[in-house]
C-alpha positions as CSV (number, residue, x, y, z in Angstrom):
1,M,83.8,66.0,90.0
2,A,86.8,66.1,92.4
3,K,86.4,64.1,95.6
4,H,86.6,65.8,99.0
5,K,89.8,65.3,100.9
6,I,89.8,63.9,104.5
7,L,92.8,63.8,106.7
8,I,92.9,60.7,109.0
9,V,95.2,60.8,112.0
10,D,95.8,57.7,114.1
11,D,98.9,56.3,115.8
12,E,97.6,52.8,115.5
13,K,98.5,51.7,112.0
14,I,96.0,48.9,111.7
15,S,93.1,51.2,112.8
16,L,94.5,53.9,110.4
17,R,94.5,51.5,107.4
18,M,91.0,50.2,108.2
19,T,89.6,53.7,108.4
20,E,91.3,54.7,105.2
21,H,90.0,51.6,103.4
22,I,86.4,52.5,104.4
23,L,86.6,56.3,103.5
24,S,88.6,55.8,100.3
25,T,85.6,54.4,98.5
26,E,84.0,57.9,98.5
27,Y,86.8,60.4,99.4
28,D,90.4,61.2,98.8
29,T,92.2,60.2,102.0
30,I,95.4,61.5,103.5
31,C,97.0,59.7,106.4
32,A,99.2,60.8,109.3
33,V,100.5,58.7,112.3
34,N,101.0,61.6,114.7
35,A,99.9,65.2,115.3
36,R,103.0,66.9,113.9
37,E,102.8,65.0,110.6
38,A,99.1,65.9,110.5
39,I,99.8,69.6,110.9
40,E,102.2,69.6,107.9
41,L,99.8,67.6,105.8
42,Y,96.9,69.8,106.6
43,K,98.8,73.0,105.5
44,K,99.8,71.2,102.3
45,E,96.6,69.5,101.3
46,N,93.8,71.7,103.0
47,P,91.3,68.9,103.5
48,I,87.6,69.6,104.2
49,L,87.6,67.4,107.4
50,V,90.1,66.0,110.0
51,L,89.2,62.6,111.4
52,S,91.5,62.1,114.4
53,D,92.0,59.5,117.0
54,L,91.6,61.1,120.4
55,R,94.2,59.2,122.5
56,M,97.6,59.6,120.9
57,P,101.1,59.8,122.6
58,E,102.8,63.2,123.0
59,I,100.0,65.2,121.4
60,D,96.4,64.1,121.7
61,G,93.5,64.9,119.4
62,F,92.2,67.8,121.5
63,T,95.6,69.5,121.4
64,L,96.0,68.8,117.7
65,Q,92.7,70.6,117.0
66,K,93.8,73.6,119.0
67,M,97.3,73.7,117.5
68,L,95.9,73.5,114.0
69,Q,93.3,76.2,114.6
70,D,96.0,78.5,116.1
71,E,98.2,77.8,113.1
72,V,95.6,78.4,110.5
73,G,93.7,81.1,112.3
74,A,90.2,79.6,111.7
75,L,87.9,76.9,112.9
76,I,88.7,73.6,111.3
77,P,86.0,70.8,110.9
78,F,87.1,68.0,113.3
79,M,85.6,64.6,114.0
80,F,87.1,62.4,116.7
81,M,87.5,58.6,117.0
82,T,87.7,57.2,120.5
83,A,87.4,54.0,122.5
84,D,86.5,56.0,125.6
85,R,83.1,55.5,127.1
86,D,83.4,58.6,129.2
87,D,80.6,61.1,128.5
88,E,82.8,63.9,129.9
89,T,85.3,63.3,127.1
90,E,82.6,63.7,124.5
91,S,81.3,66.8,126.2
92,K,84.7,68.4,126.3
93,G,85.2,67.7,122.6
94,F,82.0,69.4,121.6
95,A,82.9,72.4,123.8
96,I,86.1,73.1,121.9
97,G,84.4,72.7,118.5
98,A,84.3,69.1,117.5
99,L,81.6,68.3,115.0
100,D,81.1,64.6,116.0
101,F,82.4,61.6,117.8
102,I,82.5,58.0,116.7
103,R,83.4,55.2,119.1
104,K,85.7,52.4,118.1
105,P,85.1,49.8,116.8
106,F,82.7,51.3,114.3
107,R,80.7,50.0,111.4
108,A,81.7,51.1,107.9
109,D,78.2,52.3,107.0
110,V,77.9,54.4,110.2
111,L,81.2,56.1,109.7
112,L,80.4,56.9,106.0
113,K,77.0,58.3,107.0
114,R,78.4,60.5,109.8
115,V,81.2,61.9,107.6
116,S,78.7,62.6,104.8
117,N,76.4,64.6,107.2
118,I,79.4,66.6,108.5
119,I,80.6,67.5,105.0
120,K,77.1,68.5,103.9
121,N,76.9,70.9,106.9
122,V,80.4,72.2,106.3
123,E,79.6,72.9,102.6
124,Q,76.5,74.8,103.6
125,I,78.4,76.9,106.1
126,Q,81.2,77.5,103.7
127,G,78.7,78.6,101.0
128,L,77.1,81.1,103.4
129,K,80.5,82.4,104.4
130,K,81.7,82.7,100.8
131,A,78.6,84.8,100.0
132,A,79.3,87.0,102.9
133,V,83.0,87.6,102.2
134,T,83.3,87.6,98.4
135,D,82.6,90.1,95.7
136,P,79.6,88.6,93.8
137,M,80.9,89.8,90.3
138,T,84.5,88.7,90.4
139,G,84.5,86.0,93.1
140,L,87.5,87.7,94.9
141,L,87.3,88.8,98.5
142,N,85.1,91.9,99.0
143,K,86.4,95.1,100.5
144,G,85.6,94.3,104.2
145,S,86.9,90.7,104.1
146,S,90.0,91.8,102.2
147,Q,90.9,94.2,105.0
148,E,90.3,91.6,107.7
149,E,92.1,88.7,106.0
150,I,95.1,90.7,105.0
151,D,95.3,92.3,108.5
152,V,95.5,88.9,110.0
153,I,98.0,87.4,107.5
154,C,100.5,90.3,107.4
155,K,100.9,90.3,111.2
156,N,102.9,87.1,111.1
157,N,104.0,86.9,107.5
158,A,106.5,88.9,105.4
159,G,105.3,89.8,101.9
160,V,104.0,92.6,99.7
161,L,100.7,94.4,99.6
162,M,99.8,95.5,96.1
163,M,97.1,98.1,95.2
164,I,96.0,97.5,91.6
165,D,94.0,99.9,89.6
166,L,92.6,99.1,86.1
167,D,93.6,102.2,84.0
168,S,91.2,103.9,81.6
169,F,88.3,101.7,82.6
170,K,85.6,104.4,82.4
171,P,85.7,104.6,78.5
172,V,84.8,100.9,78.4
173,N,81.4,101.7,80.1
174,D,81.0,104.9,78.1
175,I,81.7,103.4,74.7
176,Y,80.8,99.8,74.9
177,G,78.2,99.8,77.8
178,H,78.2,98.5,81.4
179,D,77.6,94.9,80.4
180,M,81.0,95.0,78.6
181,G,82.5,96.8,81.5
182,D,81.4,93.9,83.8
183,K,83.0,91.4,81.4
184,V,86.3,93.4,81.5
185,L,86.3,93.6,85.3
186,I,85.6,89.8,85.5
187,R,88.5,89.1,83.1
188,F,90.8,91.5,85.0
189,A,90.0,89.7,88.2
190,D,90.8,86.3,86.5
191,I,94.1,87.8,85.4
192,I,95.0,88.9,88.9
193,R,94.0,85.5,90.2
194,S,96.3,83.8,87.7
195,T,99.3,85.8,88.9
196,I,99.1,84.7,92.6
197,R,99.4,81.4,94.5
198,S,96.8,79.6,96.6
199,T,98.5,81.0,99.7
200,D,98.1,84.6,98.6
201,L,95.0,86.8,98.9
202,A,93.2,88.9,96.3
203,G,90.2,91.2,96.8
204,R,88.1,93.9,95.1
205,M,88.0,97.1,97.0
206,G,85.3,98.5,94.7
207,G,84.9,99.7,91.1
208,D,88.2,99.1,89.2
209,E,90.3,98.9,92.4
210,F,91.8,95.7,93.6
211,V,94.2,94.6,96.4
212,V,96.6,91.6,96.6
213,F,98.8,90.3,99.4
214,C,101.6,87.9,98.3
215,K,103.3,86.1,101.2
216,S,107.1,85.9,101.3
217,I,107.6,88.0,98.2
218,L,110.2,90.7,98.9
219,D,111.9,90.8,95.5
220,E,111.0,93.8,93.3
221,N,111.9,91.8,90.2
222,V,109.0,89.5,90.9
223,I,106.7,92.5,91.2
224,A,108.0,93.8,87.9
225,E,107.2,90.5,86.2
226,K,103.7,90.4,87.7
227,S,103.1,94.0,86.5
228,A,104.3,93.3,83.0
229,Y,102.1,90.1,82.8
230,I,99.0,91.9,84.1
231,N,99.4,94.8,81.6
232,E,100.0,92.4,78.7
233,Q,97.1,90.1,79.5
234,I,94.5,92.8,80.0
235,V,95.2,94.4,76.6
236,S,95.0,90.9,75.0
237,A,91.7,90.2,76.8
238,A,90.2,93.5,76.0
239,K,90.9,93.0,72.2
240,E,89.3,89.6,72.5
241,L,86.2,91.0,74.1
242,M,85.9,94.3,72.1
243,G,87.7,93.6,68.9
244,E,91.2,94.1,67.6
245,D,90.4,97.8,66.7
246,M,89.8,98.6,70.4
247,K,91.8,101.7,71.1
248,I,91.1,102.3,74.9
249,P,94.5,102.3,76.6
250,L,93.7,99.7,79.3
251,G,96.4,98.7,81.7
252,A,97.2,98.3,85.3
253,S,98.8,100.7,87.8
254,I,100.3,99.0,90.9
255,G,101.4,100.6,94.1
256,C,103.3,98.3,96.6
257,A,104.4,98.2,100.2
258,F,106.5,95.5,101.8
259,A,105.6,93.9,105.2
260,P,107.0,94.1,107.8
261,Q,109.3,97.0,106.6
262,E,106.4,99.4,106.0
263,G,103.9,98.0,108.5
264,K,102.4,94.8,110.0
265,D,98.7,95.8,109.6
266,F,96.5,96.4,106.6
267,L,95.9,100.1,107.2
268,S,99.6,101.0,107.4
269,L,100.5,99.0,104.3
270,F,97.4,100.3,102.4
271,K,98.2,104.0,103.0
272,K,101.8,103.5,101.7
273,A,100.8,101.3,98.7
274,D,98.2,103.9,97.9
275,K,100.9,106.7,97.8
276,A,103.0,104.6,95.5
277,L,100.0,104.0,93.3
278,Y,99.4,107.7,93.1
279,D,103.0,108.2,91.9
280,V,102.4,105.6,89.1
281,K,99.2,107.3,88.0
282,Q,101.0,110.6,87.8
283,N,103.9,109.2,85.8
284,G,102.3,107.5,82.8
285,K,100.3,104.6,84.4
286,H,100.7,101.0,83.2
287,G,103.5,100.1,85.7
288,Y,104.3,99.7,89.3
289,K,106.1,101.5,92.2
290,V,107.3,100.3,95.6
291,F,106.9,102.6,98.5
292,R,110.1,103.0,100.5
293,S,110.1,105.1,103.7
294,E,113.8,105.9,103.4
295,N,113.2,107.6,100.1
296,R,110.5,109.9,101.4
297,K,111.5,113.4,102.6
298,T,109.2,116.0,104.1
299,Y,109.1,119.5,102.8
300,D,110.7,120.7,106.1
301,E,113.7,118.6,105.4
302,T,114.3,120.0,101.9
303,D,115.3,123.4,100.6
304,T,112.2,124.1,98.6
305,T,113.8,126.8,96.5
306,T,116.6,124.5,95.4
307,A,114.1,121.6,95.0
308,L,112.0,123.8,92.7
309,K,114.9,124.8,90.5
310,T,116.0,121.2,90.3
311,A,112.5,120.1,89.4
312,L,112.2,122.7,86.6
313,L,115.6,121.7,85.2
314,L,114.5,118.1,85.1
315,M,111.2,118.9,83.5
316,N,112.5,121.2,80.8
317,E,112.6,119.7,77.3
318,R,116.2,119.2,76.1
319,S,116.8,120.7,72.7
320,P,113.2,121.0,71.5
321,S,112.9,120.1,67.8
322,K,111.1,122.2,65.3
323,G,107.5,121.4,64.5
324,A,104.7,119.9,66.7
325,M,105.5,118.0,69.9
326,I,105.1,114.3,69.4
327,L,103.7,112.4,72.4
328,P,102.7,108.8,73.1
329,P,98.9,108.2,73.2
330,E,98.7,108.2,77.0
331,N,100.5,111.5,77.4
332,F,98.4,113.0,74.5
333,K,95.3,112.0,76.4
334,V,96.4,113.9,79.5
335,I,97.1,117.0,77.4
336,Y,93.7,116.7,75.8
337,Q,92.0,116.4,79.2
338,F,93.8,119.4,80.5
339,L,92.9,121.5,77.5
340,S,89.3,120.5,77.9
341,R,89.4,122.2,81.3
342,I,91.1,125.2,79.9
343,V,88.6,125.6,77.1
344,G,85.7,125.3,79.5
345,N,87.1,128.0,81.9
346,Y,88.8,130.4,79.5
347,H,87.0,129.9,76.2
348,K,90.2,129.3,74.2
349,H,90.0,128.0,70.6
350,V,91.5,124.5,70.5
351,H,90.8,122.1,67.7
352,V,91.4,118.4,67.6
353,M,91.9,116.6,64.2
354,L,92.1,113.0,63.3
355,Y,94.1,112.1,60.2
356,S,93.6,108.7,58.6
357,I,95.7,107.1,56.0
358,V,94.3,104.6,53.5
359,L,96.5,102.5,51.2
360,E,95.5,102.3,47.6
361,D,98.4,99.9,46.8
362,G,99.3,96.7,48.7
363,S,103.1,97.2,48.2
364,L,103.5,99.2,51.4
365,E,102.8,98.5,55.1
366,I,100.3,100.8,56.7
367,E,102.5,101.5,59.7
368,S,105.4,102.6,57.6
369,A,103.2,105.0,55.7
370,C,101.8,106.3,59.0
371,D,105.4,106.9,60.3
372,E,106.1,109.1,57.2
373,L,102.8,111.0,57.8
374,M,103.8,111.7,61.4
375,K,107.0,113.4,60.1
376,V,105.0,115.4,57.5
377,I,102.4,116.6,60.0
378,S,104.9,117.4,62.7
379,S,107.0,119.6,60.4
380,S,103.9,121.3,59.0
381,L,102.7,122.5,62.5
382,R,103.9,124.9,65.2
383,Q,105.9,123.9,68.3
384,S,102.8,124.7,70.3
385,D,100.8,122.0,68.6
386,V,100.7,118.3,69.7
387,I,100.4,115.1,67.7
388,S,100.2,111.4,68.6
389,R,99.8,108.0,66.8
390,Y,96.3,106.7,67.2
391,G,96.3,103.1,66.2
392,K,98.1,101.7,63.2
393,S,96.8,104.2,60.6
394,Q,95.6,107.3,62.3
395,I,97.2,110.4,63.9
396,M,95.6,112.8,66.4
397,V,96.4,116.5,66.3
398,L,95.8,119.3,68.8
399,L,95.9,122.8,67.3
400,M,96.4,125.5,69.9
401,K,94.7,129.0,69.5
402,A,93.4,128.0,66.1
403,L,90.4,129.8,64.7
404,P,88.1,128.0,62.3
405,S,89.6,130.0,59.5
406,D,93.1,128.6,60.3
407,I,92.0,125.0,59.8
408,E,92.0,125.4,56.0
409,I,95.5,126.9,56.0
410,V,96.8,124.0,58.2
411,T,95.2,121.2,56.1
412,E,96.5,122.8,52.8
413,R,100.0,123.0,54.2
414,I,99.9,119.3,55.3
415,N,98.4,118.2,52.0
416,M,101.0,120.1,50.0
417,N,103.9,118.6,52.1
418,W,102.4,115.2,51.7
419,E,102.1,115.5,47.9
420,A,105.8,116.2,47.9
421,T,106.5,112.7,49.2
422,D,106.7,109.5,47.1
423,L,103.9,108.0,49.1
424,S,101.1,110.4,47.9
425,D,100.5,108.2,44.9
426,V,99.7,105.1,46.8
427,C,98.2,106.6,50.0
428,K,95.0,108.6,50.5
429,L,94.6,111.1,53.4
430,T,91.3,111.9,55.1
431,Y,90.7,114.0,58.2
432,E,88.0,115.0,60.6
433,V,88.1,118.1,62.8
434,S,86.2,119.4,65.9
435,L,86.5,122.0,68.5
436,I,87.3,120.8,72.0
């Protein structure tokens, strides 16, 4: 078990070495000969306790305590060493938050006992504080403490606030159960934690929503690297937890806002990062976007007629090919969800099919065979139909305005076109069909 660190501050070098010699038997010790050196070492080493001489030239122990607490923004466990016999000095020290005093010269066993008592109390307090401010499942900051901590840190520090959503998490609970959902959330939190430094903050806002503030990061390339890493790692972790055949399109959508350009408080940054996150969600997920005020125009500033025409031109499909529309799995999922609403409201006949390919010969790779099947199915269907790869060996199909009697015609056409290929001898096709 790692030893606790104690920072010893004393301008008298003989006294400093004696104190270090006593404490080093049970603790990791860091030594400073003046207050300014102590401040730098504290920020670097983050000790559990500062043991400081009270009377030092330039900056005394009381002033050091105040300077450190102003710098860090929190109460710091302090114990003072002093040769003074003045009770008022001791009283003043306790009034500003000192945990104990020890008078020079001191016995080694007395010093060790007093330091041990302080550390036990500090550990107890820190444990209670941690329970109050952390999310019990992930160990990250909870919603309230995330807002408070980030609000403090972004007032005086440049950096980036990142809102991070775990994409497609609901199917994990629906298909694999809530215990597996908890495991995925815990692993996702670990991945987020691994992408940030000890000086950064990470919290869980609730459900599958997380927030991160990274100090001094103003380079979008760094954000892009973090986004790619998180998306890569969550897929790898999900397959480890649920199996290689896991087909849920897990990933992360990240909305970002830079401080101080977009604000110097949590709420301002959160609102803008949330808008950027919404844009990511609406444009395929699994990526990031940085909010930039200069790129935002209100509708009043724009000719909406011209804007609409431009938008439609951009959305139109260029030179649509014959046959079914081929979409990536995430876009296919959006179409499926939309059609589910249409069917529920307007009672349209929409069928979904799942074609599977089974190799009967080991001379061909399954993915190559599936590529060929994609071409066959696409050319066999109408432009109003939609298809997408589903894993290595399956293809999903959406048939619009198809009556049950049409299914047989469609499957016969696909089978006939498949039989005309060279692969039909070594590959077997099967399919399932259902109404949406």
